[in-house]
C-alpha positions as a printed NumPy array, in Angstrom:
array([[ -1.837, -25.474, -35.934],
       [ -0.43 , -22.834, -38.307],
       [  2.771, -23.572, -40.225],
       [  4.654, -20.686, -38.581],
       [  3.772, -21.928, -35.084],
       [  4.699, -25.526, -36.026],
       [  8.127, -24.484, -37.357],
       [  8.754, -22.219, -34.354],
       [  8.079, -25.091, -31.953],
       [ 10.42 , -27.379, -33.895],
       [ 13.211, -24.806, -33.784],
       [ 12.614, -24.113, -30.071],
       [ 12.76 , -27.825, -29.23 ],
       [ 15.762, -28.52 , -31.486],
       [ 18.344, -30.38 , -29.321],
       [ 21.138, -28.876, -31.431],
       [ 20.082, -25.339, -30.48 ],
       [ 22.185, -25.394, -27.343],
       [ 25.396, -25.632, -29.407],
       [ 24.546, -22.749, -31.72 ],
       [ 26.223, -19.349, -31.731],
       [ 22.933, -17.654, -30.748],
       [ 22.652, -19.623, -27.51 ],
       [ 24.41 , -17.018, -25.281],
       [ 22.345, -14.196, -26.807],
       [ 19.122, -16.135, -26.26 ],
       [ 20.134, -16.891, -22.675],
       [ 20.909, -13.229, -22.001],
       [ 17.56 , -12.211, -23.501],
       [ 15.672, -14.668, -21.288],
       [ 17.629, -13.521, -18.217],
       [ 16.75 ,  -9.933, -19.09 ],
       [ 13.063, -10.816, -19.309],
       [ 13.213, -12.796, -16.045],
       [ 15.027, -10.076, -14.083],
       [ 12.836,  -7.332, -15.54 ],
       [  9.576,  -9.071, -14.619],
       [ 10.871, -10.113, -11.188],
       [ 11.915,  -6.532, -10.407],
       [  8.506,  -5.248, -11.533],
       [  6.641,  -7.769,  -9.358],
       [  8.841,  -6.99 ,  -6.347],
       [  8.671,  -3.211,  -6.841],
       [  4.895,  -3.14 ,  -7.246],
       [  4.286,  -5.483,  -4.3  ],
       [  6.571,  -3.435,  -2.024],
       [  5.242,  -0.006,  -3.026],
       [  1.593,  -1.1  ,  -2.876],
       [  2.28 ,  -2.84 ,   0.438],
       [  3.977,   0.274,   1.807],
       [  1.08 ,   2.52 ,   0.747],
       [ -1.48 ,   0.155,   2.241],
       [  0.452,  -0.149,   5.507],
       [  0.799,   3.612,   5.974],
       [ -2.838,   4.19 ,   4.997],
       [ -4.064,   1.481,   7.377],
       [ -2.143,   3.027,  10.273],
       [ -3.594,   6.466,   9.62 ],
       [ -7.08 ,   4.972,   9.356],
       [ -6.435,   2.926,  12.508],
       [ -5.841,   6.099,  14.519],
       [ -8.721,   8.108,  13.076],
       [-11.   ,   5.914,  10.899],
       [-11.98 ,   6.648,   7.299],
       [-14.324,   9.585,   7.968],
       [-14.546,  11.996,  10.897],
       [-17.468,  14.209,  11.849],
       [-16.418,  17.177,  14.002],
       [-17.43 ,  20.741,  14.837],
       [-17.22 ,  23.035,  11.798],
       [-15.631,  25.76 ,  13.924],
       [-12.817,  23.541,  15.094],
       [ -9.392,  25.188,  15.019],
       [ -6.332,  23.459,  13.621],
       [ -5.414,  21.992,  16.99 ],
       [ -6.445,  19.13 ,  19.218],
       [ -8.44 ,  21.437,  21.513],
       [-11.705,  20.286,  19.983],
       [-14.993,  22.073,  20.201],
       [-17.74 ,  19.587,  20.989],
       [-20.63 ,  18.25 ,  18.969],
       [-23.634,  16.323,  20.212],
       [-23.501,  12.639,  19.24 ],
       [-26.765,  11.096,  20.321],
       [-27.936,   7.545,  19.795],
       [-30.232,   8.551,  16.93 ],
       [-27.36 ,  10.096,  14.996],
       [-25.071,   7.12 ,  15.538],
       [-27.836,   4.771,  14.384],
       [-28.474,   6.87 ,  11.266],
       [-24.788,   6.89 ,  10.364],
       [-24.472,   3.124,  10.867],
       [-27.407,   2.613,   8.462],
       [-25.517,   4.011,   5.458],
       [-24.672,   1.259,   2.925],
       [-20.931,   0.654,   3.103],
       [-20.476,   1.869,   6.694],
       [-18.83 ,  -0.784,   8.843],
       [-18.769,   0.855,  12.28 ],
       [-19.47 ,   4.152,  14.02 ],
       [-17.751,   5.28 ,  17.233],
       [-17.311,   8.377,  19.401],
       [-14.132,   9.924,  20.727],
       [-12.979,  12.975,  22.667],
       [ -9.524,  14.523,  22.871],
       [ -7.723,  16.743,  25.345],
       [ -4.217,  18.132,  24.782],
       [ -1.965,  18.185,  27.788],
       [  1.472,  17.422,  29.151],
       [  3.132,  14.485,  30.885],
       [  5.658,  15.381,  33.555],
       [  8.057,  13.026,  35.284],
       [ 10.884,  13.676,  37.728],
       [ 13.368,  14.511,  34.959],
       [ 11.37 ,  15.02 ,  31.74 ],
       [  8.142,  16.306,  30.262],
       [  6.319,  15.62 ,  27.016],
       [  3.321,  17.091,  25.191],
       [  0.538,  14.656,  24.347],
       [ -3.121,  14.274,  23.402],
       [ -5.39 ,  12.249,  25.67 ],
       [ -7.924,  10.408,  23.513],
       [-11.027,   9.139,  25.268],
       [-12.95 ,   6.224,  23.797],
       [-16.206,   4.561,  24.814],
       [-17.717,   1.111,  25.003],
       [-18.505,   0.915,  21.279],
       [-14.977,   1.805,  20.151],
       [-13.409,  -0.75 ,  17.789],
       [ -9.947,  -1.196,  19.316],
       [ -8.808,  -4.028,  17.013],
       [ -6.098,  -1.803,  15.51 ],
       [ -4.523,  -1.183,  18.915],
       [ -4.932,  -4.831,  19.9  ],
       [ -2.797,  -5.791,  16.872],
       [ -0.053,  -3.415,  17.96 ],
       [ -0.233,  -4.041,  21.71 ],
       [  3.186,  -5.02 ,  23.115],
       [  2.598,  -5.239,  26.858],
       [ -0.274,  -5.261,  29.278],
       [ -3.883,  -5.011,  28.192],
       [ -6.294,  -2.753,  26.394],
       [ -9.135,  -2.271,  28.908],
       [-12.783,  -1.904,  27.999],
       [-12.911,   1.873,  28.279],
       [-16.287,   3.445,  28.972],
       [-18.223,   6.698,  28.781],
       [-19.902,   6.319,  32.174],
       [-16.99 ,   6.23 ,  34.643],
       [-13.313,   7.042,  34.782],
       [-10.861,   4.302,  35.71 ],
       [ -7.778,   6.564,  35.473],
       [ -6.115,   3.892,  33.339],
       [ -4.195,   4.749,  30.21 ],
       [ -2.489,   3.02 ,  27.265],
       [  0.616,   4.722,  25.883],
       [  3.07 ,   4.046,  23.064],
       [  6.449,   2.39 ,  23.383],
       [  8.215,   5.513,  22.093],
       [  6.622,   7.699,  24.798],
       [  7.381,   5.12 ,  27.484],
       [ 11.036,   5.   ,  26.429],
       [ 11.366,   8.789,  26.265],
       [  9.908,   9.242,  29.742],
       [ 11.497,   6.068,  31.182],
       [  8.134,   4.592,  32.085],
       [  7.031,   0.997,  32.273],
       [  3.869,  -1.021,  32.711],
       [  2.156,  -0.268,  36.02 ],
       [  3.841,   3.106,  36.546],
       [  1.902,   6.195,  37.551],
       [  2.223,   9.264,  35.364],
       [  1.179,  12.813,  36.187],
       [ -0.634,  14.669,  33.418],
       [ -1.474,  18.372,  33.324],
       [ -4.098,  20.25 ,  31.318],
       [ -4.38 ,  24.004,  30.871],
       [ -7.857,  25.472,  30.581],
       [ -9.074,  28.278,  32.838],
       [ -6.65 ,  26.831,  35.344],
       [ -4.1  ,  24.051,  35.397],
       [ -5.718,  20.701,  36.13 ],
       [ -3.827,  17.525,  36.986],
       [ -4.645,  13.846,  36.723],
       [ -2.588,  10.871,  37.842],
       [ -3.044,   7.923,  35.496],
       [ -1.844,   4.317,  35.634],
       [ -0.189,   2.683,  32.627],
       [ -1.993,  -0.583,  31.887],
       [ -0.882,  -1.132,  28.293],
       [  1.901,  -0.237,  25.861],
       [  1.449,  -0.263,  22.086],
       [  3.74 ,   0.414,  19.141],
       [  2.694,   1.147,  15.546],
       [  6.034,   2.718,  14.47 ],
       [  4.041,   5.662,  13.088],
       [  5.933,   8.27 ,  15.06 ],
       [  3.594,  11.21 ,  14.318],
       [  0.862,   9.44 ,  16.272],
       [  2.863,   7.193,  18.623],
       [  4.507,  10.277,  20.137],
       [  1.149,  11.947,  20.628],
       [ -1.795,   9.77 ,  21.593],
       [ -2.697,   8.178,  24.93 ],
       [ -5.897,   6.135,  25.206],
       [ -8.239,   6.357,  28.179],
       [-11.922,   6.492,  29.143],
       [-14.248,   8.806,  27.255],
       [-15.751,   9.84 ,  30.597],
       [-12.402,  11.139,  31.87 ],
       [-11.745,  13.317,  28.809],
       [-15.29 ,  14.7  ,  28.805],
       [-14.934,  15.577,  32.476],
       [-11.663,  17.386,  31.782],
       [-13.333,  19.268,  28.92 ],
       [-16.357,  20.009,  31.146],
       [-18.777,  18.76 ,  28.491],
       [-22.223,  17.221,  28.699],
       [-22.613,  13.445,  28.641],
       [-23.674,  13.339,  24.967],
       [-21.009,  15.804,  23.769],
       [-17.802,  14.522,  22.145],
       [-14.947,  15.83 ,  20.034],
       [-16.098,  13.836,  17.051],
       [-17.51 ,  10.714,  15.477],
       [-15.379,   8.237,  13.558],
       [-16.91 ,   6.282,  10.699],
       [-15.258,   3.086,   9.443],
       [-16.004,   1.84 ,   5.923],
       [-16.161,  -1.648,   4.456],
       [-14.529,  -0.569,   1.189],
       [-11.881,   2.168,   1.037],
       [-12.651,   2.662,  -2.662],
       [-15.979,   4.255,  -1.649],
       [-14.301,   6.873,   0.547],
       [-15.112,   9.901,  -1.635],
       [-18.637,   8.708,  -2.384],
       [-19.607,   8.154,   1.256],
       [-17.87 ,  11.361,   2.378],
       [-20.073,  13.27 ,  -0.052],
       [-23.252,  11.393,   0.928],
       [-22.728,  11.821,   4.67 ],
       [-21.564,  15.399,   4.24 ],
       [-24.68 ,  16.251,   2.221],
       [-26.991,  14.842,   4.887],
       [-25.126,  15.846,   8.035],
       [-23.098,  18.878,   7.006],
       [-26.079,  21.269,   7.019],
       [-27.356,  20.23 ,  10.446],
       [-26.792,  21.791,  13.86 ],
       [-26.881,  20.204,  17.289],
       [-28.928,  21.571,  20.168],
       [-26.103,  23.932,  21.158],
       [-25.921,  25.428,  17.654],
       [-22.71 ,  23.649,  16.623],
       [-22.527,  22.761,  12.905],
       [-21.276,  19.368,  11.825],
       [-18.267,  19.065,   9.493],
       [-17.546,  15.852,   7.569],
       [-14.004,  15.14 ,   6.367],
       [-12.279,  11.954,   5.27 ],
       [ -8.827,  10.701,   6.127],
       [ -7.284,  12.087,   2.935],
       [ -8.644,  15.568,   3.62 ],
       [ -7.383,  15.429,   7.194],
       [ -3.882,  14.287,   6.151],
       [ -3.243,  15.881,   2.727],
       [  0.563,  15.957,   3.029],
       [  0.875,  12.263,   3.802],
       [ -1.473,  11.181,   1.02 ],
       [  0.214,  13.526,  -1.469],
       [  3.482,  11.83 ,  -0.57 ],
       [  1.91 ,   8.403,  -1.052],
       [  0.576,   9.546,  -4.44 ],
       [  4.107,  10.406,  -5.567],
       [  5.049,   6.75 ,  -5.052],
       [  2.826,   5.885,  -8.039],
       [  5.281,   7.814, -10.229],
       [  8.078,   5.559,  -8.962],
       [  6.08 ,   2.498, -10.014],
       [  5.662,   3.788, -13.565],
       [  9.338,   4.731, -13.851],
       [ 10.38 ,   1.234, -12.736],
       [  7.906,  -0.459, -15.102],
       [  9.025,   1.572, -18.114],
       [ 12.722,   1.007, -17.385],
       [ 12.368,  -2.727, -16.796],
       [ 10.184,  -3.295, -19.872],
       [ 12.668,  -1.252, -21.912],
       [ 15.636,  -3.302, -20.69 ],
       [ 13.823,  -6.596, -21.249],
       [ 12.617,  -5.523, -24.695],
       [ 16.019,  -4.37 , -25.927],
       [ 17.769,  -7.535, -24.772],
       [ 15.091,  -9.51 , -26.602],
       [ 15.602,  -7.412, -29.747],
       [ 19.339,  -8.123, -29.743],
       [ 18.653, -11.825, -29.274],
       [ 16.147, -11.891, -32.145],
       [ 18.536, -10.109, -34.502],
       [ 21.303, -12.614, -33.741],
       [ 18.887, -15.514, -34.296],
       [ 17.754, -14.073, -37.642],
       [ 21.337, -13.603, -38.785],
       [ 22.256, -17.119, -37.706],
       [ 19.194, -18.57 , -39.469],
       [ 19.786, -16.679, -42.704],
       [ 20.267, -19.875, -44.709],
       [ 17.053, -21.358, -43.299],
       [ 15.192, -18.196, -44.249],
       [ 16.553, -18.488, -47.809],
       [ 15.452, -22.115, -48.07 ],
       [ 11.952, -21.285, -46.805],
       [ 11.631, -18.449, -49.307],
       [ 12.827, -20.671, -52.133],
       [ 10.133, -23.186, -51.174],
       [  7.474, -20.475, -51.488],
       [  7.181, -19.089, -47.969],
       [  6.421, -15.368, -47.935],
       [  7.897, -12.764, -45.618],
       [  4.83 , -12.635, -43.347],
       [  4.97 , -16.372, -42.641],
       [  8.673, -16.245, -41.774],
       [  8.161, -13.156, -39.613],
       [  5.401, -14.923, -37.704],
       [  7.719, -17.933, -37.294],
       [ 10.385, -15.844, -35.577],
       [  7.821, -13.929, -33.531],
       [  6.36 , -17.215, -32.263],
       [  9.887, -18.393, -31.474],
       [ 10.438, -15.154, -29.533],
       [  7.172, -15.683, -27.629],
       [  8.464, -19.081, -26.455],
       [ 11.688, -17.481, -25.245],
       [  9.816, -14.612, -23.577],
       [  7.453, -17.093, -21.919],
       [ 10.356, -19.064, -20.464],
       [ 11.96 , -15.879, -19.159],
       [  8.637, -14.742, -17.675],
       [  8.235, -18.102, -15.948],
       [ 11.513, -17.623, -14.122],
       [ 10.667, -13.979, -13.444],
       [  7.399, -15.008, -11.805],
       [  9.17 , -17.637,  -9.729],
       [ 11.729, -15.102,  -8.481],
       [  9.14 , -12.379,  -7.809],
       [  6.701, -14.671,  -5.993],
       [  9.536, -16.287,  -4.021],
       [ 10.522, -12.851,  -2.701],
       [  6.901, -12.082,  -1.825],
       [  6.277, -15.289,   0.128],
       [  9.648, -15.191,   1.916],
       [  9.105, -11.586,   2.994],
       [  5.429, -12.108,   3.773],
       [  5.972, -15.017,   6.146],
       [  9.483, -14.397,   7.515],
       [ 10.008, -10.604,   7.405],
       [ 13.559, -11.237,   6.244],
       [ 14.258,  -7.679,   5.079],
       [ 14.034,  -4.956,   7.722],
       [ 13.561,  -1.184,   7.691],
       [ 14.361,   1.652,  10.062],
       [ 10.982,   2.36 ,  11.739],
       [ 12.021,   5.936,  12.543],
       [ 12.239,   6.676,   8.811],
       [  9.761,   4.32 ,   7.156],
       [  7.06 ,   3.942,   9.878],
       [  7.501,   0.142,   9.905],
       [ 10.235,  -2.299,  10.887],
       [  9.993,  -4.748,   7.971],
       [  9.568,  -4.334,   4.217],
       [  5.811,  -4.537,   3.565],
       [  4.518,  -6.564,   0.623],
       [  1.086,  -6.862,  -0.928],
       [ -0.177,  -9.274,  -3.583],
       [ -3.003,  -8.474,  -5.972],
       [ -3.861, -11.147,  -8.53 ],
       [ -5.135,  -8.591, -11.052],
       [ -1.988,  -6.477, -10.874],
       [  0.076,  -9.661, -11.149],
       [ -1.774, -10.77 , -14.293],
       [ -1.593,  -7.265, -15.766],
       [  2.186,  -7.183, -15.292],
       [  2.537, -10.515, -17.092],
       [  0.233,  -9.612, -19.962],
       [  1.785,  -6.151, -20.281],
       [  5.32 ,  -7.547, -20.336],
       [  4.422, -10.113, -23.01 ],
       [  2.612,  -7.596, -25.235],
       [  5.259,  -4.891, -24.858],
       [  8.082,  -7.316, -25.644],
       [  6.338,  -8.732, -28.729],
       [  5.418,  -5.263, -30.008],
       [  9.034,  -4.145, -29.656],
       [ 10.065,  -7.112, -31.822],
       [  7.759,  -6.237, -34.727],
       [ 10.165,  -3.66 , -36.162],
       [ 13.34 ,  -5.808, -36.062],
       [ 11.419,  -8.731, -37.569],
       [ 11.156,  -6.764, -40.849],
       [ 14.864,  -7.488, -41.333],
       [ 13.661, -10.78 , -42.832],
       [ 12.24 ,  -8.922, -45.853],
       [ 15.774,  -7.768, -46.73 ],
       [ 17.092, -11.312, -47.042],
       [ 17.12 , -12.715, -50.601],
       [ 17.133, -16.487, -51.164],
       [ 20.   , -16.409, -53.68 ],
       [ 22.314, -14.5  , -51.369],
       [ 21.364, -16.344, -48.206],
       [ 21.937, -19.825, -49.641],
       [ 25.579, -18.994, -50.404],
       [ 26.269, -19.502, -46.714],
       [ 25.731, -23.252, -47.107]])
């Protein structure tokens, strides 16, 4: 053990330290470190959790990658593409692809006795992965929809049901405008709620066969193919790979395939989520600055209070570097104690919110009803290491005050 570390530990463990003048300053410095680190852990966990929750809901409605008709207009009146078994098998064979599924959409209108509402009827088949909607199902069931027959059953959102004053088991009349107005009476068998109003107020789920019949398409024609990935980090890579292989092809009707990922389909939402990263950096810089400056003030008070000790050490032959390292080690002990409490506070918030949902949000504004949190061990360790390094580096400058202290002058204080 080095001499500077040995002396720093002795000073830190000194039972008389609690009655010294520097005690309040040291306590304030440790509180500053603790609060700063706790706020950083909470802020990062909430912002990352919020981004993940919004992203997962968008992906839940439309998967990571969609393959559609290149000539599709910016509306839900989709032009069809052929999605045969050979194509679905080829897509599923890509490394990193988790699941492949078909869907068809048909825009229309719901009309009740005293209200009407625009909507998009989304047809799904047997292979559709409906786990996302199962997680958000509030009432009823999510039937096994099919591409071979129409059951005239539909699953709607809670927000649509409330607007139209509908409940489970009710019949709803839907109308579709093509060459002529076509009507279908559907039965509500399930109600879901994701709190993502842009989609909750729009989508109804039903059989793929029903939507294809309304669109007057062939059995193997659909609005698009959804591709789910195992790892979101490979989104751009797999979009490029699939687009290179599929994007130049045409189906038997001459329709060209277009491959786009969820970020390309929803640029405004993901640009908004990207801005949240700026908030994280602002919070980190502010909190590290506050913690560092409180630690600087505490170190300066400690140095001034220990002036006589510094003089004695210099008179015994200790150089400035050794004494500086002594006080830096002492500061590391104080920072470490503050970080310990900061971690306890930050993790306590995470676990309380994660398992109790204590803090709530307005779902109309934030797309979720509770504050989301996410924990990443690497981000957690990086915050701790970054806080420690930044705080110590900020103390290097003030520690040079020791070089200005002369033994003869300092020992007069005794």
